[in-house]
N, C-alpha and C positions, 0 to 999 in steps of 0.2 A: 421343385425343379431349380429355382434360383439358387437354393442352398447347395444343391448337387454341383451346379456350374461353378459356384464359388469354391467349393472343396477341390474340384478338378483343377481350377485355375491356380489355387494355392499350392496344390501338389506339383503342378508343372513349374511354377516359379521356384519352389524349393529344389526341384530336380535340376533346373537350370543353374541355380545358385551353387548346388553341390558340384556339378560338373565344372562350372567356371572356377570355383575355389580349388577343386582338385587339380585342374589344369594349371592354375596359378602356382600351386604348391608342389607340382610334380617335379621330381628331380631332373636336372639337365645332365644327360650322360654324354661324355665326350672322351675321345681317345687322344692322348698326347704320344705321338711316335717319338722314340728316342734313339737308342743304339744297342749294341751288344751289352750283356750283363756285366762283362768284365771291363767295359770302358767307362768314360766320364759321363756321357749323355744320359745313360739309364738312371743312375742314382741322382743326378742333377735334375732330371725330369721328374723323378719321384718327389723331390723336395718342392718343385714348382707345383705339382699336382696337389700336394698336401696343403700348401698355402691357399690354393683356390678352393679346395674342399672345406677348409676350416674358416675361411674368411667370407665366403659367399654362400648365402642361403640356398639350399636345394641344389647344390653343385656336386657332381660326381665325375671326377676326371681320373682316368686310369692311365698311368704311364706304361706304355707297351714297348717291350724289347723288340728291336728290329735290326736290319742291316745298315742302319744310319742314313746319311743325307740323301743319296739318290733314291733309295727305296722309300724313304719318308715322304719325299716330294711327290712320288707317284701315288702313295697311299692317300695323300691329301687330294690330289687331282681326281682320284677315283671315288672320293667320298668315304674312304675307309678309315680316315683319321681326320679330325678337325684341326689339330695343332701338331707341330713337329719341331724338334730341335735339329737344325741343319747348318752346314757351312754356308756362309753368305755367297761365296763364289759359286758353289754348286747350285744354289738357288737362282743366281743370275743366269747361269747356263740353261736351267730348266725353264725359267720364265721367257727367255729370249730364243730358246731353241738352238743353242750353239754348243760347240765342243762335245762333251759326252751326251748332250741332249740334241745334237744336230738333227734338224728336221722333226723334232718331237716336242715342240714348245708346249708348256703347261701354263696357260694364261690365267687360270683361276687360283693363282698363288698370291698372297700378300704378306707383308711383314708386320709383326707386332713391334719388334725392336731387336737390336743386337744384344748379346749377353756378355761374352768374355772373349779375349783374343786367343787365337791359335796361331802361333808364330811360325813363319817360314824360316827355319833354321838351316843354314848352310855350314856344314862341318867339314873340315879337311884334316888330313894327317899332318902332324908336325913336320915330317920329312918331305912333304910334297912341295913346299915353298909357296903354296897358294896363299895370297894375302887379299885378293880382290876377286870379284866375279869375272873380270877380264882374264885373270890367270887360269880360269877353268878351261880355256881353249886348249884342245889337244889332250886333256886329262881324262882319266877314267872316273866317271861320275854316275852315281845312282840317282835316279829321279823318281823313285817310288815305284809302286806297282803300275803295270801298264793300264792306261785308261783311268787312273786314279786322279783325285783332285790334286795330289802332290805333283804328279807329272805335268798338269796344266800350270800349276804355280811355277815350276821350274822353267817351263817353256816361256811364260810371260816375263819372268825376271831376266832370263837370258836375253830375250828380245829387247829389254830395256837397256842392255849393254851391247847391243848390236850383234848378238850371237844367236845361233840356232842349235838344234840338236845335232846337226851335221858338223858342228865345230867341236863337239866333245865325243869321247868314247862312251856312248850312252848305255847305261845298265838299268834294268827295271827290277828292283829288289825291295823287299820289305824293310822297315826300319831296323829290325834286328839283323837281317842279312847285310844291310848296308854298313852298320857298325862293325860287324864281323869282318867284312871285306876290307875296311880301313885298317882294322887291327891286324889282319894277316897279310896285308900288303897287296891285295888284288884290286883295291880301289884307292883313289886319291881323295875323293870327296863325295858328299851325299847331300841331298835335300830331305829335310824332315819337317813336315807341317804338323805341329802338335802344341799342346800346352807346354810351358817350361816349368820345371825341367822335364825332359823326356828320358825315360828309363834307359833306353838303348844308348843314348848319348852319354848319360851319366856313367854307365858301365865302361864305355870307351874311354871317357876322360880319366877314370881311375886306373885303367889298365895301361893304355898307350898314350894318353893325352890327346888333345884335339885343338884345332884352331877354328874359331867362329869367324865366318866371312861376312863383313857388313854389307848392307844394301842401304845407300844413303845419298845425300846431295842431289844433284840434278837428275841422276838416273832414277832415284826413288820417287822424286816428284813426277817424272815422266810416266813411270809405271802406274802410280796412283791416278794420274790424269787419264790414262788410257783405260784403266780398269777401276771403276768406282767402288768396288768391294774391298780394296786394300786400304789399310790405315798404317801410319808409321808408328813404330814402337821401339822399345829398347830392351835388349836382354841384359839384365843387371849383372855387373861383375860379380863373380863368385857363384853364379848359377851352376857352373860346371867346374870341377877340380882343375885348377891351373888357369882359368879364365878370370883374371883379376879386374879387367877393364870393362865398362859398359860397351855393348856392341849395338849399333843401330840396325834395325831390321824392319821388314814389312810383316803385317799380320792380316789374316782373314779373321772373321769372327763367327763364333757359334751364334746362331740367330734363331729367334722364335718365329716360325712361319705359321700362317693360318689360312684356312680355306676362305677365299674371297666372298663366298656366299653366306658366311655366318653373319648374323645380324649385328648392327652397330652397337646397340645397347649392351649385348652380351660381351663383345670384345672390349668395349670400354670398361665394364666392370672388372673383367679379368685382368686387363692391363693395369688398371688402378690398384687392384688387390696385390698384384705382384710387386709393382714398383713402390708401393707404400709399405711393404713388408720385407725390404731387402736385408734388414738386420736378422730377421728370422731365416731368410735364405742363406745368409752367410754362416749362421750357426749350424745349419743342417748340412751344408756342403762348402768346402773351402773355396771353390770357384765362385760362390756367391759373393765373396769379398771383392771380386773384380767387376761386378755388375753395378752400374749406376745409371741414373736418368740421362745425364749429359752424354755418356758414351753410347747409350742405347740408340741414339739417333744418328750415329756415325757408321759408315761402312754399309749403308743400305742403298742398293742400286735398283730395287724393285719398289712398286708403290706400297705405302703404308696402308693398312686397313683403316677405314674411316673411324672406327672405334678407338684405335690406338692414336690416330691423329688428334682426336678430341681430347684424350688425356694429356698428351704431350703439350698441346696448346695451352691447356689449363695451367700447366706447371712452367710455362714460359719457354717452350721449345716448339716453335711452329715448324712443321715438316710437310713435305709434299706427298 
């Protein structure tokens, strides 16, 4: 009888050990929401997922094509994705329930860190005579698609110069349509929020030429103080044909967002794996060259995930 009990006990212990070990070694399956397959977010997200999958044991992250920032944040909020690449300004709107997320706050969002800048580029025709944001008053200006992040960028920058949409002849056009409008003379200027160089502006610069309008000095400081997701940057001379001088500008940043409910240890390991392998990220995608630890803690206006905070503190960057 005692022997039977011992056998049963040993069998139960073995089973418990098997299930415990199986659980410990089970793959962690996560979704990283990105963007359209023709954009930057999707291949960049694939490069990030590959680092996580190869550097962390039992990790399985799938980069999923999506409609980009706003959709990604809703996917995280609904638990349909654990991570996402998003614009930091759109993330701010979602977290606080403002602008395009007015009355629809998504409080279960946190940041891992910012990735690379997406510059708010203001381009004008050479013949328009526009040299500053103040000169946009009364002009025909495209501010991006209606309800887009670009439209909010334009609104905020105009505000920093004491202007509103009522002060311009506002048009809601895509980047390509905006460049075509400047080229054919139906527009004077446009706002384009994108990585530099932007293909539509490159084409415009080669065909008709363009003038890049700076955002700088006290006005830039004011805008950054009012909206914590902006950072100051420079569009290097030569980025576009005929633009020989550096131009000061503001940028939002592509940001790695995470579901706030994901455990601290997991997010710590994933943050560490990503930022300890930036050389590999740069080899996989050109935008990876623009990612760094010091810049990753800038432009964040929502709380950092505790796991990300732990990593950044370890490498000398204490964040809130």
